[in-house]
Steps between C-alpha positions, in 0.01 A plus 500: 500500500641148470564286806742211532477181703669447833761270344572772247579736786782273612641489148474879487688532829780270385519680166519838670767386746708339225504808279526736796801322650675460164448865406607617847820298468560667164455842660713437809792362303478770233487775764851408617637540147371851436617834628268767632264642242443872464215522752606253767757707696242777542236253614733341756598837640144634506355181647749472782467873570126455525527210746754687712337843505138445393541744210405414141636828367766342275245275332231766466742744339599233249138417420538146639228334704622340823343155536746286297800691631380455857455126450839461334693693766316369807720186533810718477369736767417208731845354434676820599279533807601152613871562449488851650687670214343675204594396150655758272261507207776546240822359643327176599265472205647166392385359836153649525384513138453120467279510811279772354479314170399178675224687686355610166400137442207561737338697219606243241310224682193723538513565126511128420222414746261757354592405143386147581184622674406720204564222252286258702224760525451538125642182352521228762799318645713480187460871430644577843785254453595633159489860621738416783726294276552761232537789747748307715713419194499846340857638518374858527294434812778285647761768431302758696388260773871454574538872578403723792277727293128574473389353167403153622314628806261717299410206274427289807276776636325543166422129461360494853285803419368345178415175680318654794320766297372235258382270778340791684255576220145450620611431859464697822677827570795335671598274210383740229661820632711465815727212397566646150561838668773348717648322197495824303681678781764227517553516123553877522732455799705264287543741209328824401396350166261276696284809541434516124520132410271406788231745394517377140482134602197553726319705238560230236380219730198699616392576143559136404256384766242762403531399135463129578182560699355718223477804726680718245260423213239781459147427374472461122459826314666714769667808347868567550455744787262256662762227473751719680246574771423129534871419531538765768208361702606137454849571627386687812579218744838439335593868519393514863701192588808635324473823698494318834775259393719796408421673831589187700813444294633852533417509870720193539774652283517830689465331839776248431740755353457745784678833526794674667265789578734754351493762227607436140777722365389464136152621594653793688728587208206490259292727720786743559558519124144604416447852368379750755127491541211330676611145414848554642369667813282193563741225401817624672369468858332170412821351359702612802252360753340196333680217680361190327804396297613259378194292421385252238362780287852627444615166353186457291532854365865438412403198293213679328735784406760248384256334261362831374851628427622173355844484345687365203530133420719260304326266259652283224828686486352848495469758775166679518506832690140438604301191588404277208140370496604162356770438759325250727323293230829463312704442815264224610561309177872510583492414868217247518636144464443360152308194632251732672456703182438174312236400756329839473496469121350151523223628729426793268466259208315215670315637806471881470153506660638346817703816554168673576549478877560763768874429464475560126313827554754625753790404271341686208446815707857495635641442151308799367621714791862398435491704180476810720766404757785747472747336738663255260804363678400136529218252449485471878251787482253270321560185705137512615390489136729202438383308806130552427558398138669179613194423711264580212691274260510215754125534552434490125710185459331322790152596383577348164598173666178503702293558186678211331431269793135604492484412130408851383819530291728242347816665372490878551699485823866550583640145528619388842828375358567843349422684824722262697782546252471879512502499880809278502666729245426804717652325801806407296531864395506608865778250575696604192487874570581473876602724675426772244123490487502878520660525156308219329394547138337226297673343200253660260687824565850353520507387863674652803831547320365789293217616727682818601478619138119474514397652837676673787496560876334232718433290192868405494760711677366627833844545653520141629817391319789599729555148645549361148739782418697446819534129422620580147763739633622243752547247220626723218579843635866437591460747788472788253270792583132458410299813425122458492227707340148375563159607625469337839511560875671186630732616783756243379598753233678700772747221579786331310545380236252758370562868429176672411529752217184707445569614145152653475586763761863569413602808297580312178540676170696245298596135479835591654323625812307174530815298443683690771216452750488124432870437571723229358343183639173335409176688448168322561189670363145389576303390196220725623723798423615387157141417402283773643497877512856572390413868479387537863769765552759651265771303681302178456499559126875565493580186698258281302643621168851421622400150612360425154853533363630227735475123480402314819721216621243327719145515625315393813123475507443874541841656428714552191872509587771695319877469539620859479859397430381382161 
C-alpha cells in the first residue's frame, strides 16, 4: 500500500473534480442528442411502477436488478409527487428520460472515486490520477454513463468491493467481512453479473494475499496430494470469509428487492405440466400456495439461464449461431481507444512485473472468464474487466516512475511525456466522437464510420438513432412518408414522421411483398439489421435480400436510407 502526502490529496481532489465535471458535462449534453435505447423504456416503466406500487415484478421477470433503476427513477417519482400528476412513461419519455440519465451520474462519480482510491492503494497518487483520467475519457464508458441503464452501476459496485475487500485483509470481522459483504450485495443489486464477477474478484485478491505471505507454499518435498491438502488448509479462513460475505450480500439483495407475496404463474404452469406421479402430487400444491414471488432469486435465475442458453453473435461481418469464445478479446481490441492500447503495450514491454498486483490478478481472472461468457451483445458486459485493467496499467506506470526516482531503474519506464500525450489523445477522442460514445471504434479497426460492420447490438446500434433520423427527414424528407425498420423500443417510433414496418414479422415471400409493405416514400433501415442476423426469420431474409439490390441515398449515424421512388 502506498500513501500520499496531504498536499497530494488536494491535487487528487482537484484532478477528480476536473475530470468528473468534464465527463459529466459530456454525458449530460450527449444524453439530449440520443433517443431511447432498447432497454431504457422498460426500465423507466418498471422503476416508476415500483415506486408507485412497491412491486418489482416487471424487473424481476426481465432478470434486471432494481438498485440502478430505483436511483434513476426516484427523481422522476418525486417530481410527479410534487406536481400531483403521474407521468406517462411512454408518451412523456422525452421529458423524463433526461432526468433518469442524469441520475445515473451518481454511479459514474462513485466509479471514478473508487478508481482513484484503488490506484492510490497500489501505485500512489499518480496511479490514482491516471486511472481516473483514462476512465473518464474513454468513449465507451462515457457513452453508457450518459444512459439510464445498469452497466455503469455494476462497475461502481465492483470497484468498491475490490477496494474494501483488499483493505479488509488481516483486519477485524467488520472490515474483513461485513463491509465487503455489503459491497457485494450492492454490486449484485446493480446487475446480476456482480454475483459472478464479485466472487471471482474476491477469490483472486484473497489468493494474491495468501501467495504474497507465503501461506500457499507447502514444505519442500511435499507430494502432489499433500500440496492440494496444504492449499485447502491454507485457504480455510478465505473460504470462511467468502461464505459469510456471500450470506451478508444475498441477505441484503433479497431484503432490498422484497416480494409481492404472490404466486408465480410460470412455476404453477411447470408443476401442472409434470407427468402424473409423486413429484407432481407434491409440486402442484406447493406451486399454488407458495406466495413468495417475485423475489431476487427470480431475477438472478433469469440471468443464469440467459447466460447458459446464450445466443448467436455478430463478429467481423459474420453471424455465428452460437457464442464465439474469441468475441470479447477481439471486441476489446476494437472498442478500446488506441492510446490506451498503446499504453498497455508499453507497460507489457517495459514494466510487465508491475502488473503483478491485485488489480492485475483480478483483470486476468475476468479476462479468462470472458472466454466463457455466452451473452455477446456488447462490451458493456466486460466493463468491470476494462476498468480494473485501466487501474492495473495506471499502477504499473506509476510504480515505474517511483522506481526511477528511487534510482533502481534508469530507462525501463513509460516516459511521462508519452503518458501525458496518450491521455490527451484519449480526451481528444472523447471530444471527437461526442455524442456517439456508444458506437465508438478505434481507428485501428476503421473508426466509428465502419464499426457496425464489425460488431452489433449495444456496440453500435442500440435503437438510439431516431432523433437523428427525424432531423434528417425534416431537412431532406420533403414531407414524404418515412417507413422505418429497426430493432428498438423508442416510443417515438409510434408518431410522425415515422411509420414502423416490422418486416421480420410480416408474411413476406418475395421482394415484391417487401416493396409493397415499405410503400413509396423513404425507407430507413437500422444498420443493426443489415449487419447482424439477417436470417432471424424467413421474412427477415426476404427483406434483407431485397435491400441488397437497392442503393441508399443517405445515411444517419445508425440508419441507412433508401428512396423507394428510385
